[in-house]
ZAMARGU-4260 file (C-alpha; in steps of 0.2 Angstrom, whole numbers, plus 5000, padded with zeros to 4 digits):
<rodrens>
0) 5529/5022/5235 | 5525/5007/5245 | 5537/5013/5258 | 5525/5027/5263 | 5511/5015/5266
5) 5509/5007/5283 | 5492/4998/5282 | 5482/4989/5269 | 5466/4980/5265 | 5466/4961/5268
10) 5454/4947/5272 | 5458/4939/5288 | 5452/4928/5302 | 5455/4929/5321 | 5448/4912/5326
15) 5447/4895/5317 | 5431/4890/5309 | 5422/4889/5292 | 5426/4903/5280 | 5408/4910/5280
20) 5409/4912/5299 | 5427/4918/5302 | 5434/4926/5287 | 5432/4945/5288 | 5437/4960/5278
25) 5450/4972/5287 | 5454/4989/5280 | 5468/4992/5292 | 5481/4977/5292 | 5499/4982/5295
30) 5510/4980/5280 | 5521/4964/5281 | 5540/4967/5285 | 5552/4963/5271 | 5567/4952/5276
35) 5584/4952/5268 | 5579/4937/5257 | 5562/4943/5253 | 5552/4954/5241 | 5537/4964/5244
40) 5523/4961/5231 | 5509/4972/5226 | 5496/4958/5224 | 5487/4958/5208 | 5478/4941/5209
45) 5477/4926/5221 | 5471/4909/5219 | 5463/4898/5233 | 5467/4880/5237 | 5459/4867/5248
50) 5474/4869/5260 | 5468/4887/5263 | 5451/4882/5271 | 5458/4867/5279 | 5470/4878/5288
55) 5456/4891/5292 | 5446/4876/5300 | 5461/4872/5312 | 5467/4857/5302 | 5485/4860/5307
60) 5484/4872/5322 | 5499/4865/5331 | 5511/4871/5317 | 5501/4886/5311 | 5507/4904/5313
65) 5498/4915/5326 | 5481/4922/5322 | 5475/4934/5316 | 5480/4928/5298 | 5476/4932/5280
70) 5475/4916/5270 | 5482/4913/5253 | 5497/4903/5246 | 5496/4907/5228 | 5500/4925/5222
75) 5504/4935/5206 | 5509/4953/5206 | 5522/4966/5205 | 5538/4968/5215 | 5538/4985/5224
80) 5552/4982/5237 | 5567/4970/5237 | 5577/4964/5252 | 5596/4967/5253 | 5601/4950/5248
85) 5589/4948/5233 | 5597/4946/5216 | 5584/4938/5205 | 5571/4952/5205 | 5570/4971/5205
90) 5556/4983/5208 | 5544/4983/5194 | 5546/4964/5190 | 5530/4954/5187 | 5531/4938/5198
95) 5521/4923/5204 | 5523/4909/5216 | 5517/4900/5231 | 5523/4911/5246 | 5524/4897/5259
100) 5540/4887/5258 | 5532/4873/5269 | 5514/4871/5267 | 5510/4865/5285 | 5523/4873/5295
105) 5521/4891/5300 | 5514/4898/5284 | 5514/4917/5282 | 5503/4927/5293 | 5500/4938/5279
110) 5495/4928/5264 | 5490/4933/5246 | 5472/4939/5251 | 5479/4956/5254 | 5485/4971/5245
115) 5503/4967/5248 | 5512/4951/5254 | 5531/4947/5256 | 5539/4931/5250 | 5557/4924/5249
120) 5565/4926/5232 | 5568/4907/5230 | 5549/4904/5231 | 5545/4915/5216 | 5548/4916/5197
125) 5546/4928/5184 | 5528/4928/5177 | 5526/4921/5159 | 5523/4936/5148 | 5509/4929/5139
130) 5499/4925/5155 | 5487/4937/5164 | 5489/4939/5182 | 5474/4928/5186 | 5481/4914/5175
135) 5498/4916/5183 | 5491/4916/5201 | 5481/4900/5197 | 5497/4890/5194 | 5510/4889/5208
140) 5504/4877/5221 | 5495/4865/5209 | 5508/4865/5195 | 5522/4862/5207 | 5513/4848/5215
145) 5509/4840/5199 | 5527/4841/5193 | 5535/4835/5209 | 5523/4820/5210 | 5528/4815/5192
150) 5546/4817/5197 | 5544/4806/5213 | 5537/4792/5202 | 5551/4793/5190 | 5539/4796/5176
155) 5546/4797/5159 | 5542/4796/5140 | 5533/4781/5135 | 5525/4777/5152 | 5506/4777/5155
160) 5497/4786/5168 | 5480/4787/5176 | 5475/4803/5185 | 5461/4802/5198 | 5452/4819/5199
165) 5458/4825/5182 | 5447/4841/5182 | 5454/4848/5198 | 5467/4860/5201 | 5481/4848/5202
170) 5474/4835/5190 | 5472/4847/5176 | 5491/4850/5177 | 5496/4832/5179 | 5487/4828/5163
175) 5496/4842/5153 | 5513/4839/5161 | 5512/4820/5158 | 5507/4822/5140 | 5516/4838/5134
180) 5532/4839/5145 | 5536/4821/5150 | 5529/4813/5134 | 5517/4800/5141 | 5512/4786/5130
185) 5494/4786/5137 | 5485/4798/5149 | 5469/4792/5157 | 5459/4803/5169 | 5443/4802/5179
190) 5430/4816/5181 | 5411/4818/5181 | 5401/4818/5165 | 5401/4836/5161 | 5420/4838/5162
195) 5426/4824/5150 | 5428/4836/5136 | 5440/4847/5146 | 5450/4831/5150 | 5452/4828/5131
200) 5456/4846/5128 | 5470/4845/5141 | 5478/4830/5133 | 5469/4814/5140 | 5468/4800/5128
205) 5455/4791/5139 | 5443/4801/5149 | 5434/4790/5162 | 5417/4795/5169 | 5418/4790/5187
210) 5399/4791/5189 | 5397/4777/5176 | 5413/4767/5176 | 5425/4760/5190 | 5443/4764/5184
215) 5449/4748/5193 | 5438/4737/5182 | 5446/4743/5166 | 5456/4729/5157 | 5470/4742/5154
220) 5483/4745/5168 | 5495/4759/5171 | 5513/4763/5175 | 5508/4777/5187 | 5492/4782/5196
225) 5492/4800/5202 | 5478/4801/5216 | 5472/4819/5219 | 5455/4813/5227 | 5459/4801/5241
230) 5456/4784/5232 | 5473/4777/5235 | 5468/4760/5240 | 5458/4757/5224 | 5472/4765/5214
235) 5483/4750/5217 | 5470/4739/5207 | 5474/4749/5191 | 5493/4747/5192 | 5504/4737/5181
240) 5516/4726/5190 | 5530/4737/5196 | 5520/4752/5194 | 5519/4767/5207 | 5505/4776/5215
245) 5507/4794/5221 | 5495/4803/5232 | 5493/4821/5239 | 5478/4816/5250 | 5483/4812/5268
250) 5486/4801/5277 | 5492/4791/5261 | 5491/4772/5260 | 5508/4762/5260 | 5516/4758/5249
255) 5509/4773/5239 | 5521/4788/5238 | 5513/4802/5249 | 5520/4820/5249 | 5516/4838/5253
260) 5525/4850/5242 | 5539/4862/5248 | 5537/4877/5237 | 5550/4880/5224 | 5551/4895/5212
265) 5564/4885/5202 | 5551/4873/5196 | 5540/4887/5189 | 5556/4894/5180 | 5559/4877/5173
270) 5540/4876/5167 | 5539/4894/5160 | 5544/4889/5142 | 5530/4877/5141 | 5518/4890/5148
275) 5525/4903/5136 | 5523/4892/5121 | 5505/4887/5126 | 5509/4869/5128 | 5504/4870/5146
280) 5489/4881/5150 | 5481/4888/5166 | 5464/4881/5169 | 5452/4893/5178 | 5435/4889/5184
285) 5422/4897/5173 | 5416/4907/5189 | 5433/4914/5191 | 5439/4927/5194 | 5429/4932/5209
290) 5432/4951/5214 | 5441/4954/5231 | 5425/4959/5239 | 5418/4941/5236 | 5432/4931/5244
295) 5420/4923/5256 | 5409/4917/5241 | 5424/4911/5232 | 5429/4900/5247 | 5411/4894/5249
300) 5412/4889/5231 | 5429/4880/5232 | 5422/4871/5248 | 5408/4862/5237 | 5422/4852/5229
305) 5414/4856/5212 | 5426/4868/5205 | 5435/4865/5188 | 5453/4870/5188 | 5456/4885/5200
310) 5446/4898/5209 | 5455/4915/5208 | 5452/4932/5216 | 5455/4947/5205 | 5457/4962/5205
315) 5464/4965/5222 | 5463/4983/5226
</rodrens>
């Protein structure tokens, strides 16, 4: 039983810096405490996000949790213990989610790059039965961000959208949700040459090769531009009159809608039918999954900015 275990394996860092310098394997990390509204998860898979290495480099140290810390926001795994107030989950349930309620404010000391992690019930959802643990772990932060961004622009059926960075973790989900959940009339998206086929497969009607074409020079304009890459100023040149730009890249550029997502398991539960039906798919980078022992290599690859979809760690001992 997990109750008998007091220590576990994890990747952690005790000082800020680049992953290759500061991220270390630790075989004796204390098991996280489980609060009344939390569950303890035996981690099966974790996915990495740019916020993980930005945090590791000290990008928001003034509101970070104390070091040492184990990184990782996205998790999938099995519930092994439940707090006294938990109603939605029981021991043995397969779950997934983004374990940090607020991305930049005191994220958990023990993240998902560990054998066990604890998370509030409200941040988690039941894992779709048809998804593997690596597929499920790839989703939470990016799919929730994509959904929330579309909501904030009042996106709806018969509207058009341009996705900047369509092959990235968030972009792959914006394309799919806009097309298959919201009913977009037209989805355009940018990527490099080799990834245009993926954009089409995900539902993009107009894949744009940013190495050859400037999206703002297209004669066609869009109701919404979703910027995942930090080109907000240019994005306004591709807007229809009255259209909206949403960006997830700080600092934003008024009047664009800039937001950082609060994690919410209810969004995942709402999207589970689309995932279970196959209308919306997890997109893992071809190099994924990386084994737990190669977590530093996984970070180094993510930091190149060339990943397609998500970088996932699996199995976790």
